[in-house]
C-alpha positions in Angstrom: 47.7 -106.5 139.3 48.4 -102.8 138.5 46.1 -100.3 136.4 48.0 -97.6 134.9 47.5 -93.8 135.7 48.3 -90.7 134.9 49.8 -88.6 137.4 49.9 -86.0 135.2 46.0 -85.5 136.0 45.6 -85.0 139.5 46.9 -81.5 138.3 46.1 -81.1 135.5 42.4 -81.9 134.2 41.9 -84.1 131.3 39.1 -83.2 128.8 38.3 -86.6 126.7 37.3 -85.7 123.6 34.0 -85.8 122.3 34.8 -86.9 118.5 35.6 -90.4 119.4 32.2 -91.2 119.2 30.3 -89.5 117.2 26.9 -87.7 118.7 24.1 -85.8 117.3 23.9 -82.2 119.1 21.6 -82.2 122.1 18.2 -81.0 121.7 15.9 -82.8 124.1 14.9 -81.6 128.0 17.3 -80.3 129.6 19.6 -81.7 132.6 17.6 -81.6 135.8 20.9 -80.6 137.7 22.6 -77.8 136.8 26.4 -76.7 137.7 25.3 -75.5 140.9 23.9 -78.2 141.9 20.6 -76.9 142.2 17.7 -78.9 141.3 15.7 -78.0 138.8 12.8 -81.4 138.9 11.4 -84.1 141.7 14.1 -86.4 141.1 12.0 -89.7 138.0 14.0 -92.6 139.9 15.6 -92.0 143.6 18.2 -94.6 146.1 18.4 -92.7 149.4 21.2 -95.2 151.7 20.8 -98.2 149.1 22.9 -101.6 150.9 23.5 -104.7 148.9 24.9 -106.9 150.6 25.6 -111.0 149.9 26.3 -113.7 153.1 29.7 -114.7 153.5 30.3 -118.5 153.1 31.1 -120.9 155.5 31.2 -118.1 158.8 33.0 -115.4 156.4 32.7 -111.7 156.5 29.6 -110.8 154.3 30.6 -109.2 150.9 28.8 -105.3 150.8 28.5 -105.3 147.1 26.2 -101.7 148.1 27.0 -100.1 150.7 25.7 -97.1 151.3 24.3 -95.4 147.6 21.9 -91.6 147.3 21.2 -91.5 143.7 18.4 -89.2 141.7 18.1 -89.8 138.2 16.0 -87.3 136.6 13.1 -87.0 134.0 14.5 -86.7 130.9 18.6 -87.4 132.2 21.1 -89.6 131.0 22.8 -90.3 134.4 26.4 -92.6 133.1 27.6 -94.9 135.9 31.6 -95.5 135.7 34.0 -97.8 138.1 36.5 -100.6 137.2 34.7 -103.9 137.6 33.9 -105.4 140.6 33.2 -102.2 142.0 29.0 -102.6 142.5 27.7 -100.4 139.1 26.3 -103.4 137.9 24.5 -104.9 141.0 23.3 -101.9 141.9 21.9 -100.9 138.6 20.1 -104.1 139.1 19.6 -103.2 142.2 17.6 -99.4 141.3 15.4 -102.7 139.2 13.7 -104.5 141.6 15.6 -108.0 139.5 18.1 -108.1 143.1 16.5 -106.2 146.6 17.8 -104.4 148.9 19.9 -105.1 152.4 18.1 -102.6 154.0 17.8 -98.7 152.0 14.9 -97.4 149.8 14.1 -97.3 145.9 11.4 -94.5 145.3 10.2 -93.9 141.9 8.1 -91.5 140.0 7.7 -90.2 144.4 6.8 -94.0 144.8 8.3 -96.6 147.3 9.4 -99.4 144.8 7.0 -102.2 146.4 9.0 -105.8 146.9 5.3 -108.2 145.8 5.3 -109.9 142.7 2.6 -107.6 141.0 4.0 -104.7 141.8 7.4 -105.6 140.8 5.3 -106.1 137.1 4.3 -103.8 136.9 6.9 -101.1 137.4 9.8 -103.3 135.0 7.3 -102.1 132.3 8.2 -99.0 133.3 11.4 -99.5 133.6 13.4 -101.9 131.3 16.5 -104.0 130.9 19.5 -103.4 128.0 22.3 -105.7 129.0 25.2 -105.8 127.3 25.4 -108.5 125.1 23.0 -108.6 122.3 23.8 -112.0 121.3 23.6 -113.0 124.9 19.9 -111.5 125.2 18.5 -112.7 121.8 16.7 -116.5 122.5 18.3 -118.1 119.1 15.2 -119.9 118.0 13.1 -116.5 117.6 12.2 -114.2 115.0 13.4 -110.6 115.9 9.5 -110.2 115.4 8.8 -112.8 118.4 11.4 -110.9 120.5 10.2 -107.7 120.8 6.6 -108.3 120.9 8.1 -111.2 124.3 7.1 -108.4 126.6 3.4 -107.5 125.5 2.4 -110.5 125.4 3.9 -111.2 128.8 2.3 -108.0 129.9 -1.0 -108.9 128.8 -1.1 -105.2 126.6 -4.2 -104.4 124.3 -4.1 -102.6 121.2 -2.2 -103.8 117.8 0.9 -106.3 118.5 2.5 -105.0 115.0 1.4 -101.8 115.2 3.5 -101.8 118.5 6.1 -103.9 117.1 6.8 -102.0 114.3 6.5 -98.5 116.1 9.4 -99.9 118.6 12.0 -101.1 115.6 11.1 -98.0 113.4 12.3 -95.4 117.1 15.5 -97.6 117.4 16.7 -97.7 113.6 15.6 -100.7 112.4 13.9 -99.3 109.2 12.0 -100.0 107.5 10.4 -103.2 110.7 8.8 -105.4 108.4 12.2 -106.6 106.4 13.2 -107.8 110.4 9.7 -109.2 111.0 11.1 -112.7 110.1 14.8 -112.4 110.7 17.1 -114.7 113.7 19.6 -113.0 115.4 22.1 -114.5 112.7 20.9 -112.7 110.5 21.6 -110.0 112.3 25.0 -107.2 113.0 25.8 -107.2 115.6 25.1 -103.5 115.6 21.4 -104.7 114.3 21.1 -107.3 117.6 21.4 -104.6 119.9 19.1 -102.5 117.9 16.6 -104.8 118.1 17.4 -105.2 122.3 16.2 -101.5 122.6 13.4 -102.1 121.0 12.6 -104.8 123.3 12.4 -102.8 125.5 10.8 -99.2 124.2 7.7 -101.0 122.6 6.4 -101.3 126.8 6.5 -97.9 126.5 8.6 -97.0 129.0 10.1 -94.2 131.1 13.3 -95.7 132.3 15.9 -97.7 130.7 18.9 -99.3 132.9 21.9 -99.4 130.4 24.4 -102.3 130.5 27.6 -101.8 129.1 25.4 -101.4 126.0 27.8 -101.0 122.9 31.1 -103.3 124.8 30.9 -105.7 122.5 30.3 -103.9 119.3 32.3 -102.4 116.9 34.0 -99.2 116.8 32.4 -98.3 113.7 28.2 -99.1 115.4 29.0 -97.2 118.8 28.2 -93.8 117.9 25.5 -94.8 115.4 23.9 -96.8 118.9 25.2 -93.9 121.8 23.8 -91.7 118.9 20.0 -93.3 119.4 20.6 -93.8 123.1 20.0 -89.2 122.7 18.1 -89.5 119.9 15.7 -91.7 122.0 16.3 -89.2 125.3 15.7 -86.0 123.1 12.3 -87.5 121.5 10.6 -89.0 124.3 12.0 -87.8 127.7 13.3 -91.5 128.3 15.4 -91.6 131.1 18.6 -93.6 131.0 20.9 -94.8 133.3 24.8 -96.4 131.6 25.9 -98.7 132.9 30.2 -98.9 132.0 33.7 -98.3 132.4 34.4 -96.2 130.3 34.5 -92.6 130.6 34.8 -91.5 127.2 31.2 -93.5 126.4 30.0 -91.5 129.3 30.9 -88.3 128.0 29.6 -88.3 124.5 26.6 -89.4 125.8 25.5 -88.5 130.0 23.8 -85.3 131.9 25.3 -86.3 134.3 28.2 -88.7 136.3 28.9 -90.8 138.8 32.2 -92.1 139.7 31.6 -95.8 142.1 33.7 -97.1 144.0 33.6 -99.9 146.7 30.4 -100.3 146.4 30.6 -96.4 147.0 29.8 -93.1 144.9 33.0 -91.4 145.1 32.1 -88.3 142.6 29.4 -86.9 140.8 27.6 -83.8 140.2 27.4 -82.6 135.8 29.7 -84.6 132.8 31.4 -81.3 132.0 32.5 -80.7 135.5 33.6 -84.3 136.8 35.9 -85.2 133.6 37.6 -81.4 133.0 38.1 -80.8 136.6 37.9 -84.5 138.5 38.5 -83.9 142.0 38.6 -87.9 143.2 41.8 -89.1 142.8 40.5 -92.0 141.3 38.1 -90.7 139.0 41.4 -88.8 138.3 43.1 -92.0 137.9 39.8 -93.5 135.3 40.9 -90.2 132.8 44.7 -90.5 133.0 44.0 -93.5 130.8 42.2 -92.0 128.6 44.3 -91.4 125.0 43.3 -87.9 125.0 45.5 -87.5 128.3 48.5 -87.9 126.8 50.7 -87.6 129.7 52.9 -90.4 130.7 51.2 -93.6 132.7 52.0 -93.3 136.7 51.0 -97.4 138.5 47.7 -97.7 139.9 49.2 -100.1 141.8 46.7 -103.3 143.9 43.5 -104.2 142.1 40.6 -102.4 144.8 40.1 -104.3 148.1 37.0 -107.3 149.0 33.8 -105.8 149.7 33.9 -108.3 152.3 36.5 -107.0 154.1 36.4 -103.4 152.8 39.6 -100.5 155.2 38.7 -98.1 156.7 38.8 -94.7 156.0 39.0 -93.5 152.3 38.3 -96.9 150.8 39.7 -95.9 147.9 43.2 -94.8 149.9 45.6 -97.5 149.4 45.7 -97.6 145.9 45.5 -93.7 146.3 48.5 -92.3 144.0 48.0 -89.1 144.8 48.6 -90.1 149.0 51.8 -92.2 147.8 53.3 -89.5 146.1 53.7 -87.1 149.6 50.7 -83.9 148.4 48.1 -85.2 150.8 50.2 -84.7 153.7 48.1 -83.0 155.2 45.2 -84.8 156.2 46.4 -88.8 155.6 45.8 -89.4 159.3 42.1 -88.2 158.3 42.5 -90.8 155.3 43.9 -94.1 156.6 41.3 -93.4 160.1 37.8 -91.5 159.2 35.5 -92.6 157.1 33.1 -90.2 154.8 30.2 -89.7 154.4 28.0 -90.9 151.2 26.9 -88.0 148.7 23.5 -86.6 148.3 23.9 -87.9 144.6 21.3 -85.3 143.9 23.4 -83.9 141.2 25.5 -81.8 143.6 29.2 -80.9 142.4 30.9 -82.6 145.3 33.7 -86.1 146.0 34.4 -88.1 148.9 37.9 -87.7 149.6 39.4 -85.6 152.6 42.1 -84.2 149.7 40.0 -82.5 147.5 37.6 -81.5 150.9 41.1 -80.3 152.2 41.1 -78.0 149.1 43.8 -78.9 147.4 
């Protein structure tokens, strides 16, 4: 199968429109890393040299789903993790939450290494919460909204007024007055309301970080902007950090402070949202941007599917699909593209791309 991209994006940066998904002006904490990559504060969450490998069946090679990732998320920062389906971004997100133990590498949270004992993971998952893509699948159809939101409090044995905590979480998620929703069931709610209930279920534990996996993919276009605006408001009002997993660069443009573009288990480009999405350096990022309606360019074909993670090619892992290499524009570095591996990006907010062609100044 082929993916449609625009060759013109390699020389003419595409600026996605922020009008597609309305979002409030950002008034909360500043991004942790500036455009020049200078570090402002220590990261809240940090992954270093992270690998997640799944053994192959019947003697087949192991699949390197996450293959050496460095990634930081600052306090009050929203990072968008972007890439095609199958690139490893969901596995990475789940590993960062402690749901999938890494094969090697390390994760620190608030400066402390993540421990994988049952007690430590339970405490960590109170501070770092997951928001899933499909609210219908996330909610038990037999539980009322009150029970769905209160479940986390009961699992973690939280003290205090449960009713007040549930009401506060629902209100922060935009379901007001909250008492009106207590006894309603998921099937009685709209898709946007169900997603707000899922978000309230995370907020009730007062986490420092949420990981949102395609948080608006299953919603109507008219509701998407409302949920994105909610996530931004939570960042601004609560100082909440977020990792937003998405294939949609338009979404990243509207919500993220920083973008990490992932391909075949590795991050291939990272930087502030403004720098990456208005001046992409890696051909893969250019390809993802070129399919946005705002590109206004004629499409070309990016051939083939991403390689099998159990058979990662030598050299640049994108070279077999690279439209820049195929066009002959990267002839000066073609041998390096096909045979010389690239280093892991630092993931600390520095503007960078894992690309021989970009490194050569093209």
